[in-house]
C-alpha positions as CSV (number, residue, x, y, z in Angstrom):
1,X,10.2,-75.3,14.3
2,X,10.4,-71.8,15.6
3,X,11.8,-69.1,13.4
4,X,15.5,-68.3,13.5
5,X,17.5,-65.3,12.8
6,X,19.3,-67.2,9.7
7,X,15.7,-67.8,8.3
8,X,15.0,-64.2,8.2
9,X,18.4,-63.2,6.8
10,X,18.1,-65.7,4.0
11,X,14.7,-64.3,3.0
12,X,16.0,-60.8,3.1
13,X,18.5,-61.8,0.4
14,X,15.5,-62.0,-2.0
15,X,14.8,-58.2,-1.5
16,X,16.8,-56.2,-4.1
17,X,18.7,-52.8,-3.4
18,X,17.9,-50.5,-6.3
19,X,21.3,-48.7,-6.1
20,X,23.7,-51.5,-5.9
21,X,21.5,-54.1,-7.6
22,X,22.6,-56.7,-5.2
23,X,20.4,-57.8,-2.3
24,X,19.9,-55.7,0.7
25,X,22.0,-58.2,2.9
26,X,25.0,-57.8,0.4
27,X,24.6,-54.2,0.4
28,X,24.9,-53.9,4.0
29,X,21.5,-52.3,4.6
30,X,20.2,-54.6,7.4
31,X,21.1,-53.6,10.9
32,X,20.0,-54.7,14.5
33,X,18.0,-57.7,13.4
34,X,16.4,-59.6,16.3
35,X,13.9,-62.5,16.4
36,X,12.2,-63.0,19.7
37,X,11.1,-66.2,21.4
38,X,7.7,-65.6,20.0
39,X,9.0,-65.2,16.5
40,X,8.5,-61.5,16.3
41,X,11.0,-59.9,13.9
42,X,12.5,-56.4,14.2
43,X,15.3,-54.7,12.1
44,X,16.6,-51.6,10.7
45,X,17.3,-50.7,7.2
46,X,20.2,-48.0,7.1
47,X,20.0,-46.3,3.8
48,X,21.8,-43.4,2.1
49,X,20.5,-40.0,3.3
50,X,20.0,-38.7,0.1
51,X,17.9,-41.5,-1.4
52,X,15.6,-42.3,1.7
53,X,12.5,-41.8,-0.7
54,X,13.9,-44.2,-3.3
55,X,14.1,-46.9,-0.5
56,X,10.5,-46.6,0.7
57,X,9.4,-49.5,-1.7
58,X,12.5,-51.4,-0.4
59,X,11.1,-51.2,3.2
60,X,7.7,-52.3,2.2
61,X,9.2,-55.2,0.1
62,X,11.3,-56.4,3.0
63,X,8.3,-56.2,5.5
64,X,6.1,-58.2,3.1
65,X,8.8,-60.9,2.3
66,X,9.3,-61.3,6.2
67,X,5.5,-61.3,6.9
68,X,4.9,-64.1,4.3
69,X,7.3,-66.5,6.5
70,X,5.5,-69.4,8.1
71,X,5.1,-69.0,11.8
72,X,6.4,-65.3,11.8
73,X,4.8,-63.0,14.6
74,X,4.8,-59.4,14.3
75,X,7.3,-57.6,11.9
76,X,8.9,-54.2,12.5
77,X,11.0,-52.5,9.9
78,X,12.5,-49.2,10.8
79,X,14.4,-47.1,8.0
80,X,17.0,-44.5,9.1
81,X,19.3,-42.4,7.1
82,X,22.4,-41.1,9.0
83,X,24.1,-38.3,7.7
84,X,25.9,-37.2,11.0
85,X,29.8,-37.8,11.0
86,X,31.3,-39.9,13.5
87,X,32.6,-38.1,17.0
88,X,35.9,-37.0,16.9
89,X,38.7,-39.1,18.1
90,X,39.1,-37.2,21.5
91,X,35.2,-37.6,22.0
92,X,35.1,-34.1,23.3
93,X,31.3,-33.4,23.7
94,X,29.8,-31.1,21.2
95,X,27.1,-28.8,21.7
96,X,24.0,-30.3,20.0
97,X,22.0,-28.1,17.5
98,X,18.4,-29.0,16.7
99,X,17.9,-29.1,12.9
100,X,14.3,-28.3,12.1
101,X,12.3,-29.9,14.7
102,X,8.8,-30.5,13.4
103,X,5.3,-30.0,14.9
104,X,3.0,-33.0,14.8
105,X,-0.4,-32.2,13.2
106,X,-3.2,-32.2,15.6
107,X,-1.1,-31.7,18.7
108,X,-0.9,-28.2,20.1
109,X,1.9,-28.5,22.6
110,X,4.4,-31.4,23.7
111,X,5.7,-31.6,27.3
112,X,8.4,-33.8,28.2
113,X,8.6,-35.3,31.7
114,X,12.3,-36.2,32.6
115,X,14.6,-37.3,35.3
116,X,18.3,-37.5,35.8
117,X,18.1,-40.9,37.0
118,X,15.7,-43.8,37.4
119,X,13.7,-44.7,40.5
120,X,12.5,-41.0,41.4
121,X,8.9,-41.7,40.5
122,X,9.0,-40.1,37.0
123,X,6.5,-42.3,35.4
124,X,4.1,-42.1,38.3
125,X,4.2,-38.2,38.1
126,X,3.8,-38.4,34.3
127,X,0.6,-40.5,34.5
128,X,-1.0,-38.6,37.2
129,X,-0.2,-35.2,35.5
130,X,-1.9,-36.6,32.4
131,X,-5.0,-37.8,34.2
132,X,-5.1,-34.4,36.1
133,X,-5.2,-32.4,32.9
134,X,-7.7,-34.7,31.5
135,X,-9.8,-34.2,34.7
136,X,-9.5,-30.4,33.9
137,X,-10.9,-30.8,30.5
138,X,-8.0,-30.9,28.5
139,X,-7.6,-33.3,25.6
140,X,-4.4,-35.4,26.7
141,X,-2.1,-37.9,25.0
142,X,0.6,-39.8,26.9
143,X,3.4,-41.2,25.1
144,X,5.5,-43.7,27.1
145,X,9.0,-43.2,25.6
146,X,10.8,-45.1,28.2
147,X,11.5,-48.0,25.8
148,X,13.7,-50.3,28.2
149,X,11.2,-49.9,31.0
150,X,7.7,-49.1,29.9
151,X,5.4,-48.8,32.9
152,X,2.5,-46.6,31.6
153,X,0.2,-49.6,30.3
154,X,0.3,-51.0,34.0
155,X,-0.2,-47.6,35.6
156,X,-3.1,-46.6,33.3
157,X,-4.8,-50.2,33.4
158,X,-4.4,-50.6,29.7
159,X,-3.7,-53.9,28.1
160,X,-3.9,-55.5,24.7
161,X,-2.1,-54.8,21.5
162,X,-2.9,-51.7,19.5
163,X,-4.6,-52.1,16.1
164,X,-3.2,-51.0,12.8
165,X,-6.1,-51.0,10.1
166,X,-3.7,-50.2,6.9
167,X,-0.3,-51.5,8.5
168,X,1.1,-48.0,8.6
169,X,-1.1,-46.1,11.0
170,X,-1.4,-47.2,14.8
171,X,-4.5,-46.7,16.7
172,X,-3.6,-45.8,20.4
173,X,-5.3,-46.9,23.5
174,X,-7.4,-44.8,26.0
175,X,-8.2,-44.9,29.5
176,X,-9.3,-42.1,32.1
177,X,-9.6,-39.6,29.3
178,X,-5.9,-40.1,28.2
179,X,-4.9,-41.3,24.8
180,X,-1.9,-43.6,25.3
181,X,0.8,-45.4,23.4
182,X,3.7,-47.4,24.7
183,X,6.2,-49.9,23.4
184,X,5.0,-51.9,26.4
185,X,1.9,-52.6,24.3
186,X,3.9,-54.3,21.7
187,X,5.8,-56.8,24.0
188,X,5.1,-59.3,26.7
189,X,5.3,-58.2,30.1
190,X,8.6,-60.0,30.9
191,X,10.1,-59.5,27.5
192,X,13.2,-57.3,27.3
193,X,13.7,-54.8,24.6
194,X,17.2,-55.3,23.3
195,X,17.7,-52.5,20.8
196,X,20.7,-50.1,19.8
197,X,20.3,-46.6,19.2
198,X,19.0,-46.7,15.6
199,X,16.2,-48.9,16.7
200,X,15.3,-46.6,19.6
201,X,15.3,-43.6,17.4
202,X,13.2,-45.3,14.7
203,X,10.6,-46.6,17.4
204,X,10.3,-43.1,18.8
205,X,9.7,-41.4,15.5
206,X,7.1,-44.1,14.5
207,X,5.2,-43.6,17.7
208,X,5.3,-39.8,17.4
209,X,4.2,-39.8,13.6
210,X,2.4,-42.8,12.7
211,X,0.2,-43.2,15.9
212,X,-3.3,-41.6,15.3
213,X,-3.1,-39.2,18.2
214,X,-6.1,-37.2,16.9
215,X,-6.6,-33.5,18.3
216,X,-4.7,-33.1,21.4
217,X,-4.2,-29.9,23.6
218,X,-1.0,-31.5,25.0
219,X,0.8,-34.7,24.6
220,X,2.9,-35.7,27.6
221,X,6.2,-37.6,26.8
222,X,7.3,-39.9,29.6
223,X,11.1,-40.0,28.8
224,X,13.6,-42.7,30.0
225,X,15.9,-41.5,32.8
226,X,19.2,-39.9,31.8
227,X,20.6,-38.0,28.7
228,X,20.4,-40.4,25.8
229,X,19.1,-41.2,22.4
230,X,15.6,-41.0,23.1
231,X,15.9,-37.4,24.6
232,X,18.1,-36.2,21.9
233,X,15.8,-37.6,19.1
234,X,12.8,-36.2,20.7
235,X,13.9,-32.6,21.1
236,X,15.9,-32.4,17.9
237,X,13.2,-33.9,15.6
238,X,10.1,-32.5,17.1
239,X,8.9,-29.2,18.5
240,X,9.0,-29.7,22.3
241,X,7.2,-27.0,24.0
242,X,9.0,-27.5,27.6
243,X,10.2,-30.1,30.1
244,X,9.5,-30.8,33.5
245,X,12.4,-32.4,35.7
246,X,11.4,-34.8,38.5
247,X,13.9,-35.5,41.3
248,X,14.0,-36.7,44.9
249,X,15.5,-34.4,47.5
250,X,18.7,-36.1,48.1
251,X,22.0,-34.9,46.8
252,X,22.7,-38.0,44.6
253,X,19.4,-37.8,42.5
254,X,20.0,-33.9,42.4
255,X,23.5,-34.5,40.6
256,X,21.9,-36.5,38.0
257,X,18.9,-33.9,37.7
258,X,21.4,-31.2,37.0
259,X,22.8,-33.1,34.0
260,X,19.3,-33.5,32.5
261,X,18.6,-29.8,33.0
262,X,22.0,-29.0,31.3
263,X,20.9,-31.3,28.4
264,X,17.7,-29.5,27.7
265,X,19.5,-26.2,28.0
266,X,22.0,-27.4,25.3
267,X,19.0,-28.6,23.1
268,X,17.3,-25.4,23.6
269,X,14.3,-26.9,25.2
270,X,12.8,-24.6,27.9
271,X,12.5,-25.9,31.5
272,X,8.8,-25.4,32.7
273,X,9.7,-26.4,36.3
274,X,10.8,-29.1,38.6
275,X,8.9,-31.4,40.8
276,X,10.2,-32.9,44.2
277,X,8.9,-36.3,44.6
278,X,8.9,-38.4,47.8
279,X,9.3,-35.0,49.4
280,X,8.0,-36.0,53.0
281,X,6.4,-39.0,54.7
282,X,3.8,-38.8,57.3
283,X,3.3,-41.9,59.4
284,X,-0.4,-43.3,59.0
285,X,-0.3,-44.6,62.5
286,X,1.1,-41.7,64.5
287,X,1.0,-38.7,62.2
288,X,4.6,-38.1,62.7
289,X,6.3,-36.3,59.6
290,X,9.7,-37.5,58.4
291,X,11.8,-36.5,55.4
292,X,13.1,-39.9,54.4
293,X,15.2,-38.5,51.4
294,X,15.9,-35.0,52.9
295,X,13.8,-32.1,52.1
296,X,14.0,-28.9,50.0
297,X,16.8,-29.8,47.6
298,X,14.8,-29.6,44.6
299,X,13.2,-26.3,45.9
300,X,16.7,-24.9,46.4
301,X,17.9,-26.0,42.8
302,X,14.7,-24.6,41.2
303,X,15.4,-21.2,42.8
304,X,18.9,-21.2,41.9
305,X,17.8,-21.8,38.1
306,X,15.0,-19.3,38.4
307,X,12.3,-21.8,37.4
308,X,9.2,-22.9,39.3
309,X,8.9,-25.5,42.0
310,X,5.7,-27.1,40.7
311,X,5.0,-29.4,43.5
312,X,6.2,-31.3,46.5
313,X,4.8,-34.6,46.2
314,X,4.7,-36.8,49.4
315,X,6.1,-40.3,49.8
316,X,2.6,-42.1,50.5
317,X,1.6,-45.8,50.3
318,X,-1.8,-44.9,48.3
319,X,0.2,-43.3,45.5
320,X,2.1,-46.5,45.0
321,X,-0.8,-48.6,45.3
322,X,-2.8,-46.7,42.8
323,X,-0.1,-46.9,40.1
324,X,0.2,-50.6,40.6
325,X,-3.4,-51.1,40.7
326,X,-3.9,-49.4,37.1
327,X,-5.6,-46.3,38.3
328,X,-3.4,-43.2,39.3
329,X,-4.2,-41.6,42.5
330,X,-5.8,-38.7,40.6
331,X,-8.4,-41.1,39.4
332,X,-8.7,-43.6,42.2
333,X,-8.8,-40.9,45.1
334,X,-9.5,-37.6,43.3
335,X,-10.3,-36.0,46.7
336,X,-7.2,-37.0,48.4
337,X,-4.2,-34.6,49.5
338,X,-2.1,-36.6,47.4
339,X,-4.2,-36.3,44.4
340,X,-4.5,-32.5,45.0
341,X,-0.7,-32.0,44.6
342,X,-0.8,-33.4,41.1
343,X,-4.0,-31.4,40.3
344,X,-2.2,-28.2,41.4
345,X,0.4,-29.0,38.9
346,X,-2.0,-29.5,36.0
347,X,-3.7,-26.2,37.0
348,X,-0.3,-24.4,37.0
349,X,0.6,-25.7,33.5
350,X,-3.0,-24.9,32.1
351,X,-2.8,-21.2,33.7
352,X,0.8,-20.6,32.2
353,X,-0.4,-21.8,28.9
354,X,1.9,-24.5,28.7
355,X,-0.9,-27.2,28.7
């Protein structure tokens, strides 16, 4: 018989809350509990902010109790402590103020690769920049923070589940000179990640602080599209040295890109530059050049903002096939014109001292 949500809830009733002296279920600490088809269990312990240290033993006890259940798969327990008051009734946006972002030991710099909307090739750009930096001799990490749509395991040709020798530290995967971690390595290819905000924020913090990244010159963070919980958590909790915004040239994509840029401005994260992806298409049969999505929109926006246009990446079949094949174009065809565009970005970031 497969594991059910009620089974897990009943077991959690045996774990005591030291403050209320009831069980953690009666105390209302357990949030966002999910049990997958493969009996993987995930939930959040939402504890009082002033007593987070006290609840470390409770987190361990809850995890141990669930792991002891017959037939259980992997168990993930995230502890959060919310102290931020709810939004005012009129929901007027408030300027977000970072509160003490921390530096990750061993990681010199963190660069976020972002986009205002999905489908503009942000993850393809992130994987190629990471591989290009590694080819230039940099020690590079790549964190796939696009929790709902993780694609870096496929693009970097990485499979299997990361090991955790002590149950706390996670050993990342490595390929093409890039140290990589993704939530996609923890789930099946066709399994949806159905998480609310606290789970997202907890998962990101765990991947940042509990992964054994080692000594890195730069960690590239492939963000999800938009301006949501993951972006805010990353920039408010960790010292991000800069962001690169990826967009296609068309007006609709640029509308959303501007919102992403405004978010980084509000959060105090420097904008390192912009990349125009799918900038132009050259027919492989006749050599005719065509601007499928328009041309120059990102260059114009970058000039308006006074930031560099880092690259104009062409719309080319080889880039797509390389990503789907598990070896980015920088690796599979390093001497191609398409790879040169990404290598130029890497060299610019190194020259500027940002990577």
